[in-house]
C-alpha positions as CSV (number, residue, x, y, z in Angstrom):
1,M,1.5,34.2,-2.9
2,D,3.6,31.2,-1.9
3,S,1.9,29.6,1.0
4,G,3.0,26.1,2.9
5,G,0.0,24.2,1.5
6,I,0.1,21.4,-0.7
7,D,-2.6,20.6,-3.1
8,D,-6.2,21.8,-1.8
9,A,-4.4,23.1,1.3
10,D,-2.6,25.7,-0.8
11,I,-5.9,27.0,-2.6
12,F,-7.8,27.3,0.8
13,F,-4.7,29.2,2.1
14,A,-4.6,31.4,-0.8
15,Y,-8.2,32.5,-0.8
16,A,-8.1,32.8,2.9
17,S,-5.1,34.9,3.0
18,N,-6.2,37.0,0.0
19,L,-9.7,37.6,1.9
20,A,-7.9,38.5,5.1
21,N,-5.6,41.0,3.2
22,G,-8.5,42.7,1.7
23,E,-8.1,41.4,-1.8
24,G,-11.1,39.7,-1.7
25,L,-12.3,36.3,-2.2
26,I,-10.0,35.3,-5.2
27,Y,-7.2,32.8,-5.6
28,S,-4.5,35.5,-6.8
29,P,-5.0,39.1,-7.7
30,G,-5.3,40.1,-11.3
31,I,-7.3,36.9,-12.5
32,P,-10.9,36.7,-12.8
33,R,-13.0,35.7,-9.5
34,V,-14.0,32.0,-9.6
35,E,-15.0,29.7,-6.5
36,G,-12.2,27.4,-6.4
37,Y,-12.4,25.8,-3.0
38,T,-14.5,23.2,-2.1
39,S,-15.6,24.0,1.6
40,T,-16.9,27.4,2.5
41,L,-16.6,26.8,6.2
42,W,-12.9,25.4,6.1
43,M,-12.4,28.6,4.2
44,L,-13.6,31.1,6.5
45,L,-12.0,29.2,9.2
46,S,-8.6,29.6,7.6
47,Y,-9.7,33.5,7.1
48,F,-10.2,34.0,10.8
49,V,-6.8,32.2,11.5
50,F,-5.2,34.6,9.0
51,K,-7.1,37.8,9.9
52,L,-5.9,37.3,13.6
53,G,-2.3,37.4,12.1
54,F,-1.4,33.6,12.7
55,S,0.1,31.3,10.0
56,E,-1.2,28.5,8.4
57,N,0.9,26.5,11.1
58,I,-2.0,27.3,13.4
59,I,-4.6,25.7,10.9
60,W,-2.4,22.3,10.7
61,I,-2.4,22.1,14.6
62,L,-6.3,23.1,14.6
63,S,-6.7,20.2,11.8
64,L,-4.9,17.8,14.1
65,V,-6.9,18.7,17.3
66,L,-10.0,18.4,15.3
67,V,-9.1,14.9,13.9
68,I,-8.2,13.9,17.2
69,L,-11.5,15.0,18.9
70,T,-13.4,13.3,16.1
71,A,-11.9,10.1,16.7
């Protein structure tokens, strides 16, 4: 899978996208299952975005909104 994420974002997007596509909670099909993400909540949020059919661009926008609301 080639997502638009950089570093940790790519890891979250890979796990969330694979989960949304029915592959399970894995980084890449065909390799052993390991927990490679650091935030279960953020991975699940990304999963719901992918499950609804949106791209990672929505996650970037959501991130910006959450930062603005936090500030």
